C-alpha positions as CSV (number, residue, x, y, z in Angstrom):
1,X,12.2,-21.3,29.9
2,X,12.4,-23.1,26.6
3,X,10.1,-22.6,23.7
4,X,9.1,-25.8,23.9
5,X,8.1,-26.0,28.0
6,X,6.6,-22.3,27.0
7,X,4.0,-23.5,24.7
8,X,3.3,-26.8,26.7
9,X,2.4,-24.9,29.2
10,X,0.2,-22.6,27.4
11,X,-1.6,-24.9,25.8
12,X,-2.2,-26.4,29.2
13,X,-3.7,-23.5,30.7
14,X,-6.0,-23.0,27.6
15,X,-7.2,-26.4,28.1
16,X,-8.0,-25.8,31.7
17,X,-10.3,-22.3,30.8
18,X,-11.8,-23.7,27.8
19,X,-13.1,-27.1,29.4
20,X,-14.2,-30.9,28.4
21,X,-15.8,-30.0,24.9
22,X,-12.9,-28.2,23.6
23,X,-9.4,-30.4,22.2
24,X,-6.3,-27.7,22.4
25,X,-3.3,-28.8,20.4
26,X,-0.1,-27.6,19.4
27,X,1.0,-28.2,15.5
28,X,4.3,-27.2,14.0
29,X,3.2,-24.9,10.8
30,X,5.6,-24.5,7.6
31,X,5.2,-21.1,6.5
32,X,6.2,-19.0,3.7
33,X,10.3,-19.0,2.8
34,X,10.8,-22.5,5.0
35,X,10.0,-20.9,8.2
36,X,8.4,-23.1,10.6
37,X,5.9,-21.7,13.4
38,X,4.4,-23.7,16.1
39,X,0.6,-22.8,16.4
40,X,-2.0,-23.2,18.7
41,X,-5.6,-24.5,17.6
42,X,-8.8,-24.8,20.0
43,X,-11.4,-26.7,18.4
44,X,-14.9,-27.4,19.8
45,X,-16.6,-31.1,19.5
46,X,-19.1,-29.7,16.8
47,X,-16.6,-27.9,14.7
48,X,-13.9,-29.2,12.3
49,X,-11.6,-26.0,11.6
50,X,-10.4,-23.6,14.0
51,X,-7.9,-20.5,13.1
52,X,-4.0,-21.1,14.0
53,X,-2.5,-18.8,16.5
54,X,0.7,-18.8,16.3
55,X,3.0,-18.9,19.8
56,X,6.4,-17.7,18.2
57,X,5.8,-14.0,19.2
58,X,4.4,-14.5,22.4
59,X,7.3,-16.1,23.3
60,X,9.4,-13.3,22.4
61,X,7.4,-10.8,24.2
62,X,7.4,-13.3,27.5
63,X,11.1,-13.5,27.4
64,X,11.9,-9.7,26.8
65,X,9.5,-9.3,29.9
66,X,6.7,-7.4,27.8
67,X,4.2,-10.2,28.4
68,X,3.8,-12.7,31.7
69,X,2.3,-16.0,31.1
70,X,-1.1,-14.7,32.1
71,X,-1.4,-12.0,29.6
72,X,-0.2,-14.6,26.7
73,X,-3.1,-16.9,28.3
74,X,-5.7,-14.5,28.0
75,X,-4.6,-12.8,24.6
76,X,-4.4,-16.7,23.1
77,X,-8.1,-16.7,24.7
78,X,-9.5,-13.5,23.4
79,X,-8.0,-14.4,19.8
80,X,-9.5,-17.5,19.5
81,X,-13.1,-16.1,20.5
82,X,-12.7,-13.4,18.0
83,X,-12.1,-15.5,15.4
84,X,-14.0,-19.0,16.2
85,X,-15.9,-20.9,13.8
86,X,-18.9,-22.3,15.7
87,X,-19.9,-24.9,13.0
88,X,-18.2,-27.9,11.2
89,X,-17.4,-27.1,7.5
90,X,-18.3,-29.2,4.9
91,X,-15.4,-29.5,2.8
92,X,-16.8,-32.1,0.4
93,X,-17.2,-29.4,-2.2
94,X,-13.4,-29.1,-2.6
95,X,-13.4,-32.5,-4.0
96,X,-15.4,-31.0,-7.4
97,X,-13.1,-28.7,-9.3
98,X,-16.3,-26.6,-10.7
99,X,-17.4,-26.0,-7.3
100,X,-14.1,-24.3,-6.3
101,X,-13.0,-22.9,-9.7
102,X,-14.2,-19.5,-9.3
103,X,-12.6,-19.1,-5.4
104,X,-8.7,-20.2,-6.8
105,X,-6.3,-16.9,-6.9
106,X,-2.6,-17.0,-7.2
107,X,0.0,-15.2,-4.8
108,X,3.7,-14.7,-5.4
109,X,6.3,-16.4,-3.3
110,X,10.4,-16.2,-3.5
111,X,11.3,-19.9,-5.6
112,X,14.5,-20.0,-3.8
113,X,13.2,-19.9,-0.2
114,X,10.7,-22.3,-1.2
115,X,12.4,-24.9,-3.4
116,X,11.0,-27.7,-0.6
117,X,7.7,-26.4,-0.8
118,X,7.5,-26.1,-4.3
119,X,8.1,-30.0,-5.2
120,X,4.5,-30.5,-3.5
121,X,2.6,-27.4,-5.2
122,X,2.1,-26.6,-9.0
123,X,3.4,-23.1,-9.7
124,X,4.6,-20.9,-12.6
125,X,8.1,-19.6,-12.8
126,X,7.9,-15.6,-12.9
127,X,11.6,-14.1,-12.5
128,X,13.1,-15.3,-9.3
129,X,9.6,-15.7,-8.2
130,X,6.8,-18.4,-8.1
131,X,3.1,-17.9,-8.7
132,X,1.4,-20.6,-6.5
133,X,-2.4,-21.3,-6.5
134,X,-4.7,-21.1,-3.3
135,X,-8.6,-21.5,-2.8
136,X,-10.2,-18.7,-0.8
137,X,-12.8,-20.2,2.0
138,X,-14.7,-16.9,2.4
139,X,-16.6,-15.8,6.0
140,X,-19.7,-17.1,4.4
141,X,-18.2,-20.7,3.9
142,X,-17.3,-20.2,7.7
143,X,-20.1,-19.0,9.2
144,X,-18.4,-16.4,10.8
145,X,-18.9,-12.4,10.6
146,X,-15.3,-11.5,9.7
147,X,-11.9,-13.2,8.3
148,X,-11.6,-15.6,5.6
149,X,-9.3,-18.5,5.2
150,X,-7.1,-20.2,2.4
151,X,-5.9,-24.1,1.2
152,X,-2.8,-23.9,-0.4
153,X,-3.4,-26.0,-3.4
154,X,-1.2,-29.0,-4.0
155,X,-0.3,-31.6,-7.0
156,X,-2.9,-34.0,-5.1
157,X,-5.2,-31.6,-5.8
158,X,-4.9,-31.1,-9.6
159,X,-4.4,-35.0,-10.0
160,X,-8.1,-35.0,-8.0
161,X,-9.7,-32.4,-10.1
162,X,-8.0,-34.0,-13.6
163,X,-6.9,-30.4,-14.6
164,X,-3.3,-29.0,-15.5
165,X,-1.5,-26.0,-14.2
166,X,-2.1,-24.0,-17.2
167,X,-5.8,-24.5,-16.8
168,X,-5.4,-23.7,-12.7
169,X,-3.5,-20.7,-13.8
170,X,-5.8,-19.6,-16.7
171,X,-8.5,-19.5,-13.7
172,X,-6.9,-17.7,-11.1
173,X,-5.5,-14.9,-13.4
174,X,-9.2,-14.1,-14.4
175,X,-10.1,-14.5,-10.3
176,X,-7.4,-12.8,-8.5
177,X,-8.2,-9.4,-10.1
178,X,-11.9,-9.8,-9.7
179,X,-11.8,-10.9,-5.9
180,X,-8.7,-9.3,-4.7
181,X,-8.7,-5.5,-6.3
182,X,-5.7,-3.7,-6.6
183,X,-5.0,-0.4,-5.1
184,X,-2.2,2.4,-5.8
185,X,-1.9,4.8,-3.1
186,X,1.2,7.2,-2.5
187,X,3.8,6.7,0.0
188,X,2.6,9.9,2.2
189,X,-1.0,8.6,1.8
190,X,-0.1,5.1,3.3
191,X,2.3,6.8,5.9
192,X,-0.2,8.8,7.5
193,X,-2.6,5.7,7.3
194,X,-0.4,3.6,9.2
195,X,0.8,6.3,12.1
196,X,-2.8,7.7,12.1
197,X,-1.5,11.1,11.7
198,X,-3.1,12.6,8.6
199,X,-2.3,16.2,10.4
200,X,0.6,15.8,12.2
201,X,4.2,16.5,11.8
202,X,5.2,13.3,10.4
203,X,3.0,13.4,7.5
204,X,4.2,17.3,6.5
205,X,7.7,15.7,6.6
206,X,6.8,13.0,4.6
207,X,5.0,15.4,2.0
208,X,8.3,17.4,1.8
209,X,9.7,14.0,0.9
210,X,7.6,13.6,-1.6
211,X,8.3,16.9,-3.3
212,X,11.4,15.8,-4.1
213,X,10.6,12.2,-5.1
214,X,7.3,10.4,-5.6
215,X,6.8,6.6,-4.8
216,X,3.7,4.7,-4.5
217,X,2.5,1.5,-2.9
218,X,0.7,-1.4,-5.0
219,X,-1.2,-3.8,-2.9
220,X,-4.5,-5.5,-3.1
221,X,-7.4,-3.9,-0.8
222,X,-6.9,-6.5,2.0
223,X,-3.5,-5.8,1.7
224,X,-2.3,-9.5,2.3
225,X,-0.4,-11.3,-0.2
226,X,-0.7,-8.1,-2.4
227,X,2.5,-8.2,-4.3
228,X,0.7,-10.5,-6.7
229,X,-0.8,-7.2,-8.2
230,X,2.4,-6.9,-10.5
231,X,1.2,-9.9,-12.3
232,X,-2.6,-8.2,-13.3
233,X,-2.3,-8.1,-16.9
234,X,-2.2,-4.1,-18.3
235,X,-2.0,-2.7,-14.4
236,X,2.1,-2.2,-14.4
237,X,1.8,-0.7,-18.3
238,X,-1.4,1.3,-18.0
239,X,0.3,2.7,-14.6
240,X,3.5,3.7,-16.6
241,X,1.4,5.5,-19.1
242,X,-0.5,7.6,-17.0
243,X,3.0,8.9,-15.1
244,X,4.8,8.9,-18.4
245,X,7.9,6.9,-17.0
246,X,9.4,3.7,-16.5
247,X,9.2,2.1,-13.2
248,X,11.3,0.1,-10.6
249,X,9.3,-2.0,-8.5
250,X,10.9,-2.9,-5.2
251,X,9.5,-5.8,-3.3
252,X,8.9,-4.7,0.0
253,X,7.4,-8.1,1.3
254,X,4.8,-10.5,-0.1
255,X,1.8,-8.1,1.0
256,X,3.0,-5.2,-1.3
257,X,5.5,-3.7,-3.9
258,X,6.8,0.0,-4.3
259,X,6.9,1.5,-7.6
260,X,9.6,4.3,-8.2
261,X,9.6,6.2,-11.3
262,X,12.5,6.3,-13.3
263,X,13.6,6.2,-17.0
264,X,17.2,5.1,-16.1
265,X,18.9,2.3,-13.9
266,X,21.5,4.8,-12.5
267,X,20.0,4.5,-8.7
268,X,19.6,0.4,-8.9
269,X,22.7,-0.3,-6.7
270,X,21.5,2.3,-3.7
271,X,17.9,0.8,-4.2
272,X,19.5,-3.1,-3.7
273,X,21.1,-1.9,-0.7
274,X,17.8,-0.6,0.4
275,X,15.9,-3.8,-0.3
276,X,18.5,-5.8,1.7
277,X,19.0,-3.4,4.5
278,X,14.8,-3.4,5.1
279,X,14.5,-7.3,4.3
280,X,16.8,-7.8,7.0
281,X,15.6,-5.4,9.5
282,X,12.0,-4.8,9.3
283,X,10.4,-7.4,7.5
284,X,9.8,-10.8,8.9
285,X,11.3,-13.8,7.5
286,X,8.1,-15.4,6.5
287,X,7.0,-12.5,4.5
288,X,10.3,-11.7,2.7
289,X,9.3,-11.6,-1.2
290,X,13.3,-11.1,-2.5
291,X,16.2,-9.3,-2.3
292,X,15.8,-8.5,-5.9
293,X,15.2,-5.3,-7.8
294,X,12.7,-5.0,-10.7
295,X,12.5,-2.7,-13.5
296,X,9.6,-1.8,-15.9
297,X,11.0,-0.9,-19.0
298,X,8.1,1.5,-20.8
299,X,9.7,1.1,-24.1
300,X,9.7,-2.3,-24.4
301,X,6.7,-3.3,-21.9
302,X,8.5,-5.8,-20.0
303,X,9.2,-6.6,-16.2
304,X,13.0,-7.6,-16.0
305,X,14.9,-8.3,-12.9
306,X,18.4,-5.9,-12.6
């Protein structure tokens, strides 16, 4: 079955099961790195906002025999019910910058892979990356018990708000550190968390690995778009001082970076090869941050691209 036919059938089945008071739509959504995903939304008559449920991974599971159409429809409905917004959200406050300024944060994306997107949005260049801005919509704003949403800030918003990119950047620098606290963990702890195997042989193997090499994971506490933590003033400098070493900064994804202590660039070619292999085989295209390797020079107090 072709992808378009698959999404149409899923939409029709979800529509049948939700009833007359719901509207079920299919939309193509441009994501990070130019990726276009097909999303399904379900809205009630008394609500103007809905989570987008992307169908691309469902289609892959269906074609690989991992899920039936019934499985897919059931999961889509379950996802919707767990994340549904049961009332309309008044977005008039978004017209006034004073009402949103405390919710503006930044994130990091790849500049080259998002050239088309960057024509439409304000950004600040950082090495081969771009610092872009978004407004957080909290669970209180949404009227839900869990979850948050974001609105990407476009040039039209700056015009509406009558502010400059510099003013936007200044606000985001203050807010992002405050609203998205950073977290640095050693690789051993992170792998144990991910595998839920704190007492398993996997963790013992990682402990052995760590005895020969120390590597740390830097992200925010939600681990969503946490690579931007490298921009937090003084964070990298302070961490470098604590461990007494310069650092390789490895772009694991848009969600996190790896910090590898080193006072020289001898290993840079091998690490670049590792970055390419991981990006090509283990990271979703829309979550790739960069194929570059970065280095924080402890003496010069500066991050460079190597």
